[in-house]
C-alpha positions as CSV (number, residue, x, y, z in Angstrom):
1,M,59.3,96.5,-68.2
2,T,62.5,96.6,-66.0
3,T,61.1,99.6,-64.2
4,D,59.2,98.1,-61.9
5,K,62.0,95.7,-60.3
6,P,64.6,96.8,-57.8
7,G,67.8,97.7,-58.8
8,W,69.9,95.1,-57.4
9,E,67.6,92.4,-58.9
10,L,68.0,94.1,-62.3
11,F,71.8,93.9,-61.7
12,A,71.9,90.1,-60.9
13,R,69.7,89.4,-64.0
14,Y,72.1,91.1,-66.4
15,A,75.4,90.3,-64.7
16,F,74.4,86.5,-64.2
17,P,75.1,85.1,-67.7
18,P,78.9,86.4,-68.0
19,N,79.4,85.6,-64.4
20,E,78.4,82.1,-64.9
21,L,80.9,81.9,-67.4
22,G,83.7,83.1,-65.2
23,Y,84.1,86.3,-67.4
24,C,83.5,89.1,-64.5
25,G,82.9,89.4,-60.8
26,P,83.5,87.4,-57.9
27,P,83.2,83.6,-58.5
28,D,80.0,82.6,-56.6
29,S,77.4,83.1,-59.6
30,S,74.7,81.2,-57.4
31,V,74.4,84.6,-55.5
32,L,73.1,86.4,-58.7
33,L,71.1,83.4,-59.6
34,R,69.0,82.9,-56.8
35,R,68.9,86.9,-56.1
36,G,69.0,86.4,-52.5
37,G,68.4,89.9,-51.6
38,H,69.7,93.5,-51.5
39,T,72.5,93.2,-49.1
40,E,73.9,90.3,-50.6
41,I,73.9,91.6,-54.3
42,A,75.4,94.8,-53.4
43,E,78.3,93.2,-51.8
44,L,79.0,91.0,-54.9
45,A,78.2,93.9,-57.3
46,A,81.0,96.1,-55.9
47,G,83.4,93.6,-57.1
48,F,82.5,93.8,-60.8
49,E,85.1,96.1,-61.6
50,G,83.7,96.3,-65.3
51,A,80.5,97.5,-64.0
52,W,80.8,99.3,-60.8
53,P,82.5,102.7,-62.2
54,Y,79.7,103.2,-64.4
55,L,76.9,102.5,-61.6
56,E,78.8,105.2,-59.3
57,E,79.2,107.8,-62.1
58,I,75.5,107.3,-63.2
59,A,74.6,107.6,-59.7
60,T,76.4,110.7,-58.8
61,A,75.3,112.5,-62.0
62,I,71.5,112.1,-61.1
63,G,71.7,112.3,-57.3
64,A,70.7,108.7,-56.7
65,R,71.2,107.2,-53.1
66,S,73.2,104.1,-54.4
67,P,74.7,102.5,-57.4
68,L,72.1,99.7,-57.0
69,D,69.1,102.3,-57.4
70,T,66.6,101.1,-60.2
71,E,67.1,104.1,-62.5
72,V,70.9,103.7,-62.2
73,V,71.0,99.8,-63.1
74,R,68.4,100.3,-65.8
75,S,70.6,103.2,-67.3
76,Y,73.7,101.2,-67.4
77,W,72.3,98.1,-69.0
78,I,69.6,99.5,-71.0
79,G,70.4,103.2,-71.5
80,G,68.0,106.3,-71.0
81,P,68.2,110.2,-70.5
82,Q,70.3,109.5,-67.3
83,V,73.2,108.3,-69.4
84,A,73.7,111.8,-70.9
85,A,73.9,113.2,-67.5
86,V,77.2,111.7,-66.7
87,D,80.3,113.8,-67.3
88,R,81.9,111.9,-70.1
89,A,85.3,113.1,-69.8
90,R,85.3,112.4,-66.0
91,L,84.2,108.8,-66.7
92,W,86.9,108.3,-69.5
93,S,89.5,109.5,-67.1
94,R,88.3,107.0,-64.3
95,L,88.1,104.0,-66.6
96,G,91.5,105.1,-67.7
97,T,92.7,104.7,-64.1
98,V,90.7,101.9,-63.2
99,F,92.2,99.9,-66.2
100,A,95.5,101.3,-66.5
101,N,97.2,98.0,-66.0
102,Q,95.2,96.0,-68.2
103,P,95.1,95.7,-72.1
104,T,91.9,97.7,-73.6
105,G,90.5,98.2,-76.7
106,V,90.1,101.7,-78.0
107,L,89.7,103.4,-75.0
108,D,93.0,105.4,-75.2
109,T,92.0,107.1,-78.5
110,V,88.5,107.9,-78.0
111,G,89.6,111.2,-76.4
112,G,87.2,111.6,-73.5
113,K,84.1,110.6,-75.3
114,A,82.9,108.0,-72.8
115,V,79.3,106.8,-72.6
116,A,78.0,105.5,-69.3
117,H,76.6,102.5,-71.0
118,H,77.6,98.8,-70.8
119,S,77.8,99.0,-74.7
120,F,80.8,101.3,-74.0
121,H,82.5,98.8,-72.0
122,V,82.3,96.0,-74.6
123,F,83.3,98.0,-77.7
124,V,85.6,100.5,-76.3
125,V,87.2,99.1,-72.9
126,Y,87.6,95.3,-73.8
127,P,90.5,94.6,-76.1
128,W,88.7,92.4,-78.4
129,V,87.8,95.4,-81.1
130,R,91.8,95.3,-81.9
131,F,91.4,91.9,-83.1
132,L,88.5,92.7,-85.8
133,H,91.1,94.0,-88.3
134,L,93.3,90.6,-88.1
135,D,90.5,88.0,-87.8
136,P,87.0,89.3,-87.1
137,S,85.5,85.8,-86.4
138,T,86.2,85.3,-82.7
139,P,86.1,88.9,-81.7
140,L,83.0,89.4,-83.4
141,R,80.9,86.3,-81.8
142,I,82.3,87.7,-78.2
143,L,81.1,91.3,-78.7
144,Q,77.8,90.0,-80.2
145,S,77.5,87.8,-77.1
146,C,78.6,90.3,-74.7
147,R,76.4,93.4,-75.9
148,I,73.0,93.6,-74.6
149,R,70.9,92.8,-77.6
150,W,67.1,93.2,-78.4
151,G,64.8,90.9,-80.1
152,T,61.2,89.9,-81.0
153,V,60.2,86.5,-79.7
154,E,59.4,84.3,-82.9
155,S,58.8,80.7,-80.9
156,V,59.3,79.4,-77.2
157,D,59.6,76.1,-76.0
158,D,60.3,75.0,-72.4
159,E,63.7,76.4,-72.2
160,Q,64.6,78.2,-75.3
161,V,63.4,81.0,-77.5
162,V,63.9,81.8,-81.2
163,M,64.1,85.7,-81.6
164,V,64.5,88.0,-84.3
165,S,67.3,90.3,-83.8
166,R,69.7,92.5,-85.7
167,P,73.3,90.9,-85.2
168,L,76.6,92.6,-85.0
169,R,78.6,93.1,-88.3
170,F,82.1,94.0,-89.4
171,D,82.1,95.3,-92.7
172,D,84.4,97.5,-94.5
173,G,86.5,98.1,-91.6
174,A,83.4,99.1,-89.2
175,L,81.3,97.7,-86.7
176,R,77.5,97.8,-87.6
177,L,74.2,96.5,-86.8
178,G,73.0,93.9,-89.5
179,E,69.7,93.1,-90.9
180,D,67.3,91.1,-88.8
181,T,67.9,87.5,-88.5
182,T,67.0,84.5,-85.9
183,E,68.9,83.6,-82.9
184,S,68.3,81.2,-79.8
185,A,68.7,81.9,-76.3
186,C,68.0,80.4,-73.1
187,W,64.9,81.7,-70.9
188,S,64.9,78.8,-68.4
189,R,67.3,76.0,-67.4
190,D,66.1,73.4,-64.9
191,G,63.2,75.2,-64.0
192,T,65.2,78.6,-63.1
193,S,64.9,81.9,-65.2
194,L,66.2,85.2,-65.0
195,A,63.2,87.0,-66.7
196,P,59.5,86.4,-66.7
197,A,58.4,83.6,-69.0
198,P,58.6,85.3,-72.6
199,R,55.5,85.0,-75.2
200,R,55.5,85.1,-78.9
201,G,55.6,88.7,-80.1
202,D,57.5,89.9,-76.8
203,T,60.8,92.2,-77.4
204,V,63.2,90.9,-75.0
205,A,66.8,91.5,-73.9
206,A,69.6,89.2,-74.3
207,H,73.1,88.7,-72.5
208,W,75.4,86.1,-73.8
209,D,73.0,83.1,-74.0
210,W,70.2,84.3,-71.8
211,I,67.1,86.3,-71.8
212,C,67.3,88.8,-69.0
213,D,64.0,90.7,-69.5
214,R,61.2,92.0,-71.5
215,L,61.4,95.4,-73.0
216,D,59.0,98.2,-73.9
217,A,59.4,100.4,-77.1
218,D,61.0,103.1,-75.0
219,E,63.7,100.9,-73.4
220,V,64.4,99.4,-77.1
221,A,64.9,102.6,-78.3
222,F,67.0,103.7,-75.5
223,L,69.1,100.5,-76.2
224,E,69.4,100.9,-79.6
225,Q,70.5,104.9,-79.3
226,A,73.2,103.9,-76.7
227,T,74.6,101.0,-79.0
228,V,74.6,103.1,-82.0
229,A,76.2,106.0,-80.4
230,T,79.3,103.7,-78.8
231,L,79.8,102.1,-82.4
232,D,80.1,105.6,-84.0
233,I,82.8,106.4,-81.2
234,V,84.5,102.9,-81.9
235,N,84.5,103.4,-85.8
236,A,85.8,107.0,-85.5
237,A,88.7,105.3,-83.3
238,F,89.6,102.5,-85.5
239,P,92.2,104.2,-87.7
240,A,94.1,104.9,-84.6
241,A,93.6,101.3,-83.3
242,A,94.9,99.5,-86.5
243,A,98.2,101.0,-85.8
244,A,98.7,99.1,-82.6
245,T,101.4,96.6,-82.6
246,R,101.2,92.8,-83.7
247,D,99.8,92.0,-80.1
248,P,96.8,94.1,-80.3
249,C,96.4,94.1,-76.6
250,G,100.1,94.8,-75.8
251,V,100.3,91.8,-73.2
252,G,97.6,89.5,-74.6
253,C,94.0,89.7,-74.0
254,Q,91.9,89.0,-71.0
255,S,88.6,87.5,-70.8
256,P,85.5,90.0,-71.1
257,G,83.6,91.2,-68.5
258,P,79.8,92.4,-67.6
């Protein structure tokens, strides 16, 4: 479970995979990998313009002392009842202000229906959803990798796991979770890992190519609930998004963030 870990450590676990790839946050991913301490991670985390507004809004809504409190960070990456405590219209308005000068996906068309969860940033704020109706292969791969996904470990070797999970699909003009299939992810590299060593039968969380944690049944339910809720919002917004110009991002797309 993630609940026994300090919030700053949870943030480092889940933020490292895209940060390592140069997609978001300050440039020194080694700070996240070595999880040096609260102060160092806190200073770095505030530089993640994708994640930080959500963390601050969750913290405000539940009266947390810090955006890096464990309950706050867990809610952003995984989900839970704390997500529903956030004022959705206020978060939507704030995101519109933060990303006013950047291309977004369907943020302008969801009308205040923000979800204080990483999936909302992936599927709604990122511009990639606007490309799905043109050529889904690349945007679907990016959206699948960037969302926090869950799966059951089928086999483990020195650095990789094979897990069974539900991939993202784009069928009949809608984003959905598909049927179970297998995929590989890294749990260790050169002796370094983000999460405890997985075992066959564990349910794990993956972000990009890394395993970030083990999940219990409640956490899986929260993550699925938040993901599906966001997909419903996106699918309802697609008719308006389909009317976009030939350049779906308006000025060209940027790389995805955390």
